N, C-alpha and C positions, 0 to 999 in steps of 0.2 A: 557404479559410482564403489564406495568403498562402503564395509558393513560398519554399525555404530560400534565396534569396540576397537577397528583398525586402528595401526599407528597415526597415520597420517589424522585422521577424526582425533584422535586422542591430543595429537599435537596443536593441531587447530584449535580444538577447546579446553587447552591447557590441564587436559588432563581432565576435563567432568563429560562424564558418559553420557550417550544418548541416548534415548530406548528406539530409535528405527529414524531413518533416514528417509523423508515421506517425500520431497522432490529432489531428486537432481539434480545438478548443475544441467546437464542438458535437456534436462524436460522442462525444467524452468527454460531456460536459450528458445527454446522452440516455441511456447509459448508466448515467452513477450512476443517473437515475430510473428503470431497469428494477432494479436492484441492490436500490432501498430499497425498493420494490415486493415484489421477494421474498424479503427477508430480516423486513419487514412481516409476509406472509405463513406462512415459515417459524416465527415467533416468535409464534402468540396470546395467549398466557398467559404469568407467570414472570417474574421479572426477569430483564432482559435487561441486561448491560454491552458498551459496545462500546469496545473495549480500541486505544488506534492503536498500534502501533509507531512510534517518535520516530524521527528526524526525518520522511521521506520520506513519509510515511502521512498528515502534518497534513492537506494543501489535499483532499487525498480523504476523508478522515473528516469533514472541516468540510462538504463539501458532500452528504458520503453522509447522515452521520444530520440531515440537513434534511430529505430523504426517506422518511425512517423514522415512519410514518404510528403510533409506537405510543409509551408510556413508556419510558424507557431512563436508563441513566447513560453519564457518558463519562469513562477518565482514560487514563492514557497510561504506555507501558514504553520506555525505549531501549537502544538495543543495539547495538552496533556489532561491523562484519565488517569493514568495508572503507576506512577512513581515507582517505587519497587514491589509493587504489589504483583503477583498474577493473576486478579483479579481486576476489573476495572474500579473503581471506586463510585462512579457514577455523575461524578462533579466532574466539569469540563474547565479546564484554563485555561487562555487562549493567549501566549506565548509570546507569539510573532504575527502581526495579521501583512495581510499582501501591501507593496505600497504600489501593484501594479495597477493602473485604472481596469477596472471590471467594467462599466456600465457597455451595453450591447456589446461584447465580446459573447463567444461560446467558451465556458467554463467547462473545464475538465477536471474533477478534484478526481488526485489518484493517492489513493490510502495503501498500506500496507495489507490489513486484515480489517475486517471486519465481523465483529464481536453481538453485542446487541446491539448497536449502532446508534448508542445514547449521542456519542460523541459525531457523530455526522450529523445527526439531527437537528446538533445545537450549528453544526456547523454549516450546515444548506438554508438554514433559516438567517442568518448572516450572511452566507452570501446572497442570497436571493433578494436582500434588503439593496444589497445595489445593482438592483436591475440591468443584470448580465441578459445578453441574448437569450442563453441557451443555458443548462448546466444539469452535469453528468457527473455521476463515479464511475473511476475504474476503480475498482480492488483487485489486489493480486489473490488473497485468499478471503472466503468467505465464509463463515462457521455455518452461517443458514439459524441463528438462532436469534435473531433481531425482535425485539419486541416492540420496536415501531415502526412503522409504513417505508419504502425503500424506493421511490419510485423510481428516482432518479438513478438507482445502480443499474450501469447499461454494460458495462464491460467484466467481466468476472474472469481472472486466471485460472482460481483453481475451485472446488470444494473443499471444504479446509478440514480436518478429521477435527475431534475431541479432543486435542491436548495441546498442551502449552509447547507452541512452534520457535524457535527462535531460527536463524541466519540469513543471507539475503534482506541484511536492513530489519529484522527483527530482533529484539532485543529481550534479555531479562536482565534489570536493574545495569541497563549501558554495556550490558556485555555480547558478545556473540553477533553482533548484528556484521561481523567480517564473513563469515562464512560463505563459501559460496554454493548452500545447498540450505534445503530447510529441515528440520529435523526437531521432532520431538522429545523435549528434555526433558532427560531421569530424573 
């Protein structure tokens, strides 16, 4: 992988420097394959709905569902707690609600990164009211600073460093989602 100040990285970031590349493209791809195998084994039967939390999870979700070797459905929901800030506001706004029927299905909620866990707490309560057969969370990154219990967190890609991360779907003010790696934003 290129160094944080390499011309390739600077070209992709529009000249914005990153402190470090935390997870390169190859490492992410390898871990997503492993998660796909774990999820396939965990759900041998029943209806599986992979529910992506927009916008951050869309790249991870698209790679992940192609690694799950069983029938499944995909839908999305959108919630916001950051806006243009680097810190979660603690207030969750549901912007898009899934149209798919949830009752009786195995729901796998796919999230890009877990910080405080407040967004997930609100979303799991909302989804639980719809009587799914089961509810689990798959997060690409976990900062392990959650202030609320996360019993539904079942699949985790990586432990995230205490940094503001961008790339592979993660953004800052809607920028940097397209990066094929995950970097610490300078």
